[in-house]
Residue, then its C-alpha position, 0 to 999 in steps of 0.5 A: m423249544s416250542s411245538q411250533t419251531a419244532v415243526s418249522a426245523e422239519l420242514e425245512q430239512f425236509r424241504r431240503q431233503i427233496d431238493w425243494r426250491d420256491k419259484t420265485s427261486f427261478a430266473h425264467a418262467r414259462e406256462i403253456h397249455k398242452p392237449y393229452g398226451e403231449l406231457d410224456a414227450i416235453l418232460k422226456w424232451c426236458k430231461s435230456e436237453i435243459t442243462q442246468e436246474w428246471r422243475w415244471q408244475m401243473v395248474d390244471m390236468s388236460s381231459a378228452r375237451n381241455p389242454g393241460r396248464y402247465i408252468f415250467y420254471f428254468d434257471s438258464e436263460r439258454d435251457y428257457l429260449a430254447f424250451c420256449l421255440k421247442w414248446a411255446 
């Protein structure tokens, strides 16, 4: 087996271990901009209210001067719409 094939196999195994999914595998995505300190409340809400798989991505970190830019990904339309109504 070539070293490139071995690396690819190891990477795929690692992705499965951490339950990695590409953002394009989710049915819905929503970008939000929130000021410093608000992300924790959003993540707490998602952990308690979202019923199916979801992920989030930090695009730009928030600071005292600029809001953070985040993208949330959802499998369920219900979860996506609830998130949009609550946080968008």
